[in-house]
N, C-alpha and C positions, 0 to 999 in steps of 0.2 A: 504493500500500500504506500502511496505517495504521502509524505509527511512534511508539514510546514511548522516553523516556529515563529510566533509573533512576539516581538520585543516591544513592550508597551510602557509608556511613562507613568510614574507614580506622582508626577508633578503637574500633569495636565495634558492628556492626549486629546486630539480633535476627534470627536465621535465618528463622523462619517468616514474619516480616513482609516479608521480601524474596522468599523462595522461592514463597510462595503467589501473590502477584501476578505474579511472573515467569513461573510456569508457566501460570497462568490466561490471561494475555495471550498467551503464546506459543501455547497451544492454540487461541486464537481467530484465529491467523494474523497477529498483530501483530509487526512487526520491532522488536527491542529493542537499544538501545545502553546500555551501563553507563558511568557517569562517577563519579569520586571527586575530592575536592578537589585532590589533587596528581597524579593519574593513576596512583598506585600501586595494587596490588591491595587490594580491601576486606578488612577484618579482621572476623571474626565474633566475637560475644560468646560465650565458651565456655559460659556459663550456658545459652545457647539450644541447646546440644548435650548438655546433661545429661539423661539419660533420666529421672532422678527429678523434673526440673522440667517436661519437655515430653513425656515418654513415649518408649519405646524406638523405636517406628516413626518418629515425627517426627524424633527425634534422628539416626537413621541416614540418613533421606532427606535432611534438610537438610545434613548433613555431606557426603554424596555430591554434591549439587548445588554446594555451596560449593567443593569440591575439583576438580570436573570440568567445570563449565559454562564454555565458552570465553569467553562474554561477561563473566562475573565475573572471569575471569583475565586479561582484556586491556582494562581500562577506559581511557577518555580523561580528560584533566583537565577539570574543570568550566569552566576558562577558555576552552576550545576549543568549548564547546557553545553552540548557538544555539537558543533556545526556538522560533523560527520554523520550524525543521526538523522539529519533532515535533508530533504530535497530542495527546500526553499526556506529563506528567512525573510520576514516582513517587518519593516520598521515603520509603523504609522507615525504621522507627524503630530503637530501641536506645539505651541510655544514651550510647553513643559519639558520637551525633550532636550532643550538647551541646558537645563539644569541637571538632568540625570542621565538619560540614555546616551546622549552624545558624548558625555564625559566618563561613561562607565567603561573601565578597561575590559571587562568581559564582553560587553556588547560590541566593542571594537574588535576583540579577538574573534568573535563569531563572524563578524562581517569580513574580516581578513581571511579567515579560513574558508569562508563560502566563496568569495570571488577568486581566490587563488586555486581552489580545488577544481577538479574536473566534473564533479557531480552536482554541485549546488548552484542555486540562483538567488540573488538578493534583490528585494524590492524595497526601496527607501523613498518615503513620501514627505514632501513639504518641509517643515522645519527639521525633521529627522535627517534630511540631506546634509545638515551641518556636521554629522558624524564623519563625513568624508574628509573634512578638513583636519581631523585629528587621528585618523586611522592609518597606521603604517603597515606595509607589507612585510613579509619575512626578510626582505632585503633592506629594510629600514627606510625605504622610500614611501612617501605618502601615496596611497592608492588612488587618490583623485587626480593626480598629476597626469595630464594628457587625455583624460577621459571626457567623453561627452555626457553632460548631465543637465537636468532641469531641477527646479526646486522653488521654494518660496522667494519671490523677487523683492528687491529693495523698494520698488515702486509701490507694492502692497504694504510692506512694513511701514513705510512712511505715513500711511493712512491710519496706522494703529498706535504707534508710540508717539510720545510728545517730543519736544526738542531736546529733552534730557534722556531720551531712550527709555522712558518709563511707560509701562503697560497701563491700560485703563485701571487696573487694580492698584497701581502705584509701584509695582515691582519693577526693578531695573532689568531691562533685557541685556544679557551679557555680551551679545554680538549679533550682527545681522548675517544670516546664512549666506546670502549671495556674496558678500564681501569676503568671508572666510574661505569659501570654496573657490572663488576666483583666485584668491591670494596664493593658494597652493598649486595653481597651474591647471585647474580643470577648464574644459571648454564649456562655458556656461551659456545656455540659451533657454530662457523661460517661455519663449514663444508667446509673448504677450498679445499677439494678434490672433491667437487661436483660443477657442473655448476650452480645449483640453491640451495638456502637454505631458507626454510620456516619452522618455528617451531610453533606448537600449544600447548598452556598450558592453559587449561580451556577456559575462555573467551578472552584470549590474543593470538593474532597471530603476529609473528614478521617475517620480511623478511630482508635478508642480504643486498641487494643493487639493482641497476637497472635491472640486468639480472633476478632477482627473482620477479620483480613487477607483471608480468602476472600470475605466479604461485601463488603468495600471494593473488591476487585478486580472482582467482578461488577457492582457499582454503577458503576464506571468504564466497563466495557464497555457498560452501558446508556446512559450519558451520551454515549459515543462512537458509539452506534448500531451497534455491531459484533455 
């Protein structure tokens, strides 16, 4: 059976970016395990449950999955996860990933082992794409260097944070994803003229944001041959 590992934030994941791939892969018969950096239950970004932001139907559905899905409610710590046991690893986005997943050494190890191996495929979405700026391959080089990627663009971030890079909650955003990923030599294109943006570069798939989640999940299935 095809298996996938979801690495989800405890600081605030964006609901649709997790739920869309989770259900798409589940419907395709893929067995899914959820991991978080500490093994505690993932925390959802409340803004992704706001009907005014995402629509009433999406907000209600995402909340239901977040509260009732047994896999999300019983994660394993990333330290116990081995990329070799999975055919795919999925990193849902959300601003929260900047504080935990992207900085977690085990999440980075899993990403490195997945894209360097011959068996696995990684899907990284939205703010989780920031992990590419901090993950080194076994040769010590940053794995994003020279790769084609998409992710959460500066143009969108500027509409969220204030002039001091503070989120609406008042929390300081530690970095802007596009800036960090560009700085390590990635070929960045968020395709702002398109409704969806999904980029494939070898065993790495990246998605721009919530509206690209479904397309990114379907692309992953295609890459897996499922």
